C-alpha positions as CSV (number, residue, x, y, z in Angstrom):
1,X,-9.6,20.4,5.0
2,X,-12.0,22.9,3.5
3,X,-15.5,21.7,2.6
4,X,-17.8,24.0,0.6
5,X,-21.5,23.5,1.1
6,X,-24.7,25.0,-0.1
7,X,-25.2,27.1,3.0
8,X,-21.6,27.8,4.0
9,X,-18.2,26.2,4.5
10,X,-16.6,23.8,6.9
11,X,-13.0,23.7,8.0
12,X,-12.1,20.2,9.3
13,X,-9.0,19.7,11.2
14,X,-9.6,16.6,13.4
15,X,-7.7,13.6,12.0
16,X,-10.9,11.5,12.3
17,X,-12.8,14.0,10.2
18,X,-10.1,14.3,7.6
19,X,-9.8,10.5,7.5
20,X,-13.5,10.0,6.8
21,X,-13.3,12.4,3.8
22,X,-10.1,10.8,2.6
23,X,-11.7,7.3,2.7
24,X,-14.8,8.5,0.8
25,X,-12.5,10.1,-1.8
26,X,-10.6,6.8,-2.2
27,X,-13.8,4.9,-2.7
28,X,-15.0,7.3,-5.3
29,X,-11.7,7.0,-7.2
30,X,-12.0,3.2,-7.1
31,X,-15.5,3.3,-8.6
32,X,-15.0,6.0,-11.1
33,X,-14.8,5.3,-14.8
34,X,-11.9,6.3,-16.9
35,X,-12.3,9.5,-19.0
36,X,-13.3,7.7,-22.2
37,X,-16.0,5.5,-20.7
38,X,-17.3,8.5,-18.6
39,X,-17.7,10.6,-21.7
40,X,-19.5,7.7,-23.5
41,X,-21.8,7.2,-20.6
42,X,-22.7,10.9,-20.3
43,X,-23.3,11.1,-24.1
44,X,-25.6,8.0,-23.8
45,X,-27.5,9.6,-21.0
46,X,-27.8,12.9,-22.8
47,X,-29.1,11.1,-25.9
48,X,-31.7,9.3,-23.9
49,X,-32.9,12.6,-22.3
50,X,-33.4,14.1,-25.8
51,X,-35.6,11.3,-27.1
């Protein structure tokens, strides 16, 4: 697995390292909004920032 960071890059090959990132990705997918609600939320936040 390739991980790009602010100061360089990491190449992870150990199964435990890859599994940790895979688990984090699955959690993010489970919590993520669908495209429509995401767009609405971002528009709402942008409107609040401009007032």
